[in-house]
C-alpha positions in Angstrom: 4.2 -6.5 79.2 6.8 -5.5 76.7 4.1 -4.2 74.4 2.5 -2.0 77.1 5.8 -0.5 78.0 6.0 1.1 74.7 2.7 3.0 75.1 2.6 6.5 76.5 2.2 6.6 80.2 -1.1 8.5 80.0 -2.6 5.5 78.1 -1.3 3.0 80.6 -2.7 4.9 83.6 -5.9 6.5 82.5 -6.6 5.2 79.0 -7.4 7.4 75.9 -9.2 10.7 76.4 -12.6 10.6 74.8 -14.7 13.7 74.2 -18.4 13.2 73.9 -20.3 15.7 71.8 -23.8 16.5 72.6 -26.6 17.6 70.3 -26.1 21.2 71.3 -22.7 21.1 69.6 -24.1 20.1 66.2 -24.9 22.8 63.5 -27.7 22.1 61.1 -27.6 23.2 57.4 -31.2 22.7 56.4 -31.3 26.1 54.8 -28.2 25.4 52.6 -28.6 25.0 48.7 -26.2 24.2 45.9 -24.7 27.1 44.0 -26.7 28.0 40.9 -23.4 28.6 39.0 -22.3 25.0 39.8 -25.6 23.6 38.8 -25.5 25.4 35.5 -21.9 24.2 34.9 -22.9 20.7 35.7 -25.8 20.7 33.3 -23.7 22.3 30.6 -21.0 19.8 31.0 -23.4 16.8 30.8 -25.1 18.3 27.7 -21.7 18.9 26.1 -20.6 15.4 26.7 -23.9 14.0 25.3 -23.6 16.3 22.3 -20.1 15.1 21.6 -21.1 11.5 21.8 -24.0 12.0 19.4 -21.7 14.0 17.1 -19.2 11.2 17.0 -21.9 8.7 16.1 -23.4 10.9 13.4 -20.0 11.6 11.9 -19.1 7.9 11.9 -22.4 7.0 10.2 -22.5 10.0 7.8 -18.9 10.3 6.8 -18.9 7.5 4.3 -21.9 8.7 2.3 -20.5 12.3 2.3 -17.1 11.0 1.1 -18.9 9.0 -1.6 -20.8 12.0 -2.9 -17.6 14.2 -2.7 -15.6 11.6 -4.7 -18.0 11.8 -7.7 -16.1 14.2 -9.9 -17.0 14.3 -13.6 -14.8 16.8 -15.4 -16.5 17.9 -18.7 -14.5 21.1 -19.0 -13.0 22.0 -22.4 -9.7 20.3 -23.4 -7.2 23.0 -24.5 -4.6 21.7 -27.0 -4.5 24.7 -29.3 -1.3 26.2 -27.9 0.5 22.9 -27.6 2.9 21.3 -30.0 0.9 18.3 -31.3 1.4 17.0 -34.8 -2.0 15.3 -34.7 -4.2 17.4 -32.4 -6.7 14.6 -31.9 -3.9 12.6 -30.3 -3.3 15.5 -27.9 -6.9 15.5 -27.0 -6.8 11.8 -26.1 -3.6 12.1 -24.0 -4.9 15.1 -22.1 -8.2 13.4 -21.5 -6.5 10.3 -20.2 -4.2 12.3 -17.9 -7.2 14.3 -16.6 -9.1 11.2 -15.6 -6.2 9.5 -14.0 -4.7 12.4 -12.1 -7.9 14.1 -11.2 -10.4 12.1 -9.2 -8.8 8.8 -10.2 -10.1 5.8 -12.0 -13.2 4.7 -10.1 -13.2 1.1 -11.6 -9.8 0.4 -10.0 -10.9 1.2 -6.4 -11.2 -1.4 -3.7 -14.6 -2.4 -2.5 -14.3 -0.3 0.7 -13.4 2.9 -1.2 -16.2 5.5 -1.6 -15.8 5.6 -5.4 -16.6 1.9 -5.5 -20.2 2.8 -4.6 -20.6 5.2 -7.5 -22.6 4.7 -10.7 -22.2 7.8 -12.8 -18.4 8.2 -12.7 -17.6 4.6 -13.7 -20.0 4.9 -16.6 -18.5 8.2 -17.6 -14.9 6.9 -17.5 -15.7 3.5 -19.1 -17.5 5.2 -22.1 -14.6 7.7 -22.3 -12.0 5.0 -22.7 -14.2 3.1 -25.2 -14.7 6.2 -27.3 -11.0 7.1 -27.3 -10.3 3.5 -28.3 -12.7 3.7 -31.3 -11.3 7.1 -32.3 -7.7 5.8 -32.1 -8.6 2.8 -34.1 -10.0 5.2 -36.7 -6.7 7.0 -36.9 -4.9 3.7 -37.3 -7.1 2.8 -40.3 -6.5 6.1 -41.9 -2.7 5.8 -41.5 -2.2 2.3 -43.0 1.0 2.3 -45.0 1.9 -0.6 -47.3 -0.8 -2.6 -45.7 0.7 -2.2 -42.2 -1.2 -0.5 -39.3 0.9 1.8 -37.2 2.1 -0.3 -34.2 1.7 2.5 -31.6 -1.9 3.4 -32.7 -2.8 -0.3 -32.8 -1.4 -0.8 -29.3 -3.1 2.3 -27.9 -6.5 1.3 -29.3 -6.2 -2.1 -27.8 -5.0 -0.8 -24.4 -7.9 1.7 -24.2 -10.4 -1.1 -24.3 -11.2 -2.2 -20.8 -10.7 -5.8 -19.7 -12.9 -7.3 -17.1 -11.1 -7.7 -13.8 -8.0 -5.8 -14.8 -6.9 -2.4 -13.5 -7.2 0.3 -16.1 -4.6 2.7 -14.8 -1.6 0.7 -16.2 -3.4 0.2 -19.5 -4.3 3.9 -19.8 -0.8 5.0 -18.9 0.7 2.6 -21.6 -1.9 3.8 -24.1 -1.0 7.5 -23.5 2.7 6.6 -23.9 2.0 4.8 -27.2 0.0 7.8 -28.5 2.8 10.1 -27.5 5.4 8.0 -29.3 3.2 8.0 -32.5 2.9 11.8 -32.4 6.7 12.2 -31.9 7.4 9.9 -34.8 4.9 11.8 -36.9 6.6 15.0 -36.1 9.9 13.6 -37.4 8.3 12.2 -40.5 8.7 8.6 -39.3 5.0 7.9 -39.2 2.2 8.8 -41.6 -0.5 11.1 -40.6 -4.1 11.0 -41.9 -5.2 13.4 -44.6 -7.1 16.2 -43.0 -10.3 16.0 -45.1 -10.4 12.2 -44.9 -10.0 12.4 -41.2 -12.7 14.9 -40.7 -15.1 13.0 -42.9 -14.4 9.7 -41.0 -14.8 11.5 -37.7 -18.1 13.0 -38.6 -19.4 9.6 -39.6 -18.0 8.0 -36.4 -19.7 10.6 -34.2 -23.0 10.3 -36.1 -22.8 6.6 -35.4 -22.2 7.2 -31.7 -25.3 9.5 -31.5 -27.5 6.9 -33.2 -26.4 4.1 -30.9 -26.9 6.2 -27.8 -30.3 7.4 -29.0 -31.4 3.8 -29.3 -30.1 2.9 -25.8 -31.8 6.0 -24.3 -35.1 5.3 -26.1 -35.1 1.7 -24.7 -34.7 3.1 -21.2 -37.2 5.9 -21.6 -39.9 3.5 -22.9 -39.6 0.9 -20.2 -43.0 -0.2 -18.8 -41.8 0.1 -15.2 -39.2 2.7 -14.2 -37.5 3.2 -10.9 -37.7 6.5 -9.1 -36.0 8.8 -9.9 -33.9 6.6 -12.2 -32.4 3.1 -12.2 -28.8 2.2 -12.3 -29.0 1.3 -16.0 -30.7 4.7 -16.7 -27.8 6.5 -15.0 -25.1 4.5 -16.8 -26.9 5.1 -20.2 -27.1 8.8 -19.6 -23.5 9.3 -18.6 -22.2 7.0 -21.3 -23.9 9.2 -23.9 -22.7 12.3 -22.2 -19.1 11.0 -22.2 -19.2 10.2 -26.0 -20.7 13.6 -26.6 -17.9 15.3 -24.8 -15.3 13.4 -26.7 -17.0 14.2 -30.0 -17.3 17.9 -29.2 -13.6 18.3 -28.1 -12.4 16.4 -31.2 -14.4 18.7 -33.5 -13.0 21.8 -31.7 -9.4 20.5 -32.0 -9.9 19.6 -35.7 -11.3 23.1 -36.5 -8.6 24.9 -34.6 -5.9 22.9 -36.3 -7.2 23.8 -39.7 -8.4 27.5 -39.7 -8.5 27.5 -43.5 -11.8 25.6 -43.2 -13.4 28.9 -42.2 -12.8 30.1 -45.8 -15.3 27.4 -47.0 -18.7 28.8 -46.0 -20.6 25.5 -46.2 -18.1 23.6 -44.2 -17.8 26.4 -41.6 -21.5 26.5 -41.1 -21.7 22.8 -40.8 -18.9 22.9 -38.2 -20.8 25.5 -36.2 -23.9 23.5 -36.1 -22.1 20.3 -35.1 -20.1 21.8 -32.3 -23.2 23.5 -30.9 -25.3 20.3 -31.0 -22.7 18.2 -29.4 -21.9 20.8 -26.7 -25.6 20.8 -25.6 -25.5 17.1 -25.0 -22.0 17.2 -23.4 -22.8 20.0 -21.0 -25.9 18.6 -19.4 -25.2 18.5 -15.6 -28.3 17.2 -13.7 -27.9 17.1 -9.9 -29.9 13.8 -9.9 -30.6 11.9 -13.1 -34.3 11.4 -13.6 -36.2 9.1 -15.9 -39.7 10.2 -15.1 -42.5 11.1 -17.5 -41.2 14.7 -17.6 -44.6 16.4 -17.5 -44.6 17.0 -13.7 -43.6 20.2 -12.0 -40.5 18.7 -10.3 -38.9 15.7 -12.0 -37.7 16.0 -15.6 -36.7 13.2 -18.0 -33.0 13.8 -18.5 -32.7 10.7 -20.8 -35.2 12.1 -23.2 -33.5 15.5 -23.1 -30.1 14.3 -24.0 -31.6 12.0 -26.6 -33.1 15.0 -28.3 -29.8 16.8 -28.3 -28.1 13.7 -29.7 -30.7 13.6 -32.5 -29.6 17.1 -33.5 -25.9 16.1 -33.1 -26.5 13.1 -35.4 -28.1 15.3 -38.1 -25.4 17.9 -37.7 -22.6 15.4 -38.0 -24.1 13.8 -41.1 -24.5 17.3 -42.6 -20.8 18.0 -41.8 -19.8 14.8 -43.5 -21.8 15.7 -46.6 -20.3 19.2 -46.7 -16.8 17.8 -46.5 -17.6 15.3 -49.3 -18.3 18.2 -51.6 -15.1 20.0 -50.9 -12.9 19.6 -54.0 -9.6 17.8 -53.7 -6.8 20.2 -53.0 -9.1 23.0 -51.8 -7.2 23.6 -48.6 -3.9 23.5 -50.5 -5.2 26.1 -53.0 -6.2 28.3 -50.2 -2.8 27.9 -48.6 -1.0 28.7 -51.8 -3.2 31.8 -52.3 -2.4 33.0 -48.8 1.4 32.5 -49.5 1.0 34.5 -52.7 -0.8 37.3 -51.0 1.8 37.4 -48.2 4.6 37.6 -50.7 3.0 40.3 -52.8 4.5 43.8 -52.4 
């Protein structure tokens, strides 16, 4: 056949050569064992792979809570405006405070639902109370600078913008409010806008801060005296605590700025002493930094009652603010101007 003609001649004549192996040719390896080094490497590799899988699962599950905790940044550090060129230092405090909240951790209330900050309770309460307090203070400045029955347009706009609106992002509103405050301060520096009289402003601020303390004490007392409290504190407890803390921080920083802008007040012993007491009382409430807010009975070895503690400090702050207002009332008109003229005379004397 044509097919067979292509095969080697040996296959055509004798067929393929087959070698049959007997059992005597086989070598047994019953005594052989795997290498200990390879067994160790195999176990190490399997354990490493398992550990990596477990780590990935733990990281995926725990990353979000960790990011949530890390995003909770409440900045209650002092606001320095003493070396800055502000015509009205209180306006500078407001602008710096707004910039700090926006450019620091960001505004928590504007975050999307998936963002870690959207899960927070303390930070939104802190920022919301801060904006409301700045709005009330700006409105106070607007009332003190009414000229010919007209409220300053920039102060009026800033006070309105600082008040939050449900469902509306705060960042554009806060940015516009800061711009309005800056325009007012610039116009005041050029004499194009009226500025409040310093004594009138200080008296009004002291009364405003005392009102904040009273309102916060009432809210705190309501939460402390609840028949049933959550452990360690409810969401409302946390919001009430940080709202009071935010207003205390604003009050303290406004008092510091007012005092630094008018050092001649130190020449009035009664006013200077009242300032010392008010700043100390407000600083105690503003500087409370509990790791976890607790609203327990407070007589146990572990859990304190932070709401009762800050309420006590606010009681002292309220009394101190009222005393400061009374001390300022008794300052005779023109007292600061008389001190200033005396200083000029002493400086000009040979």
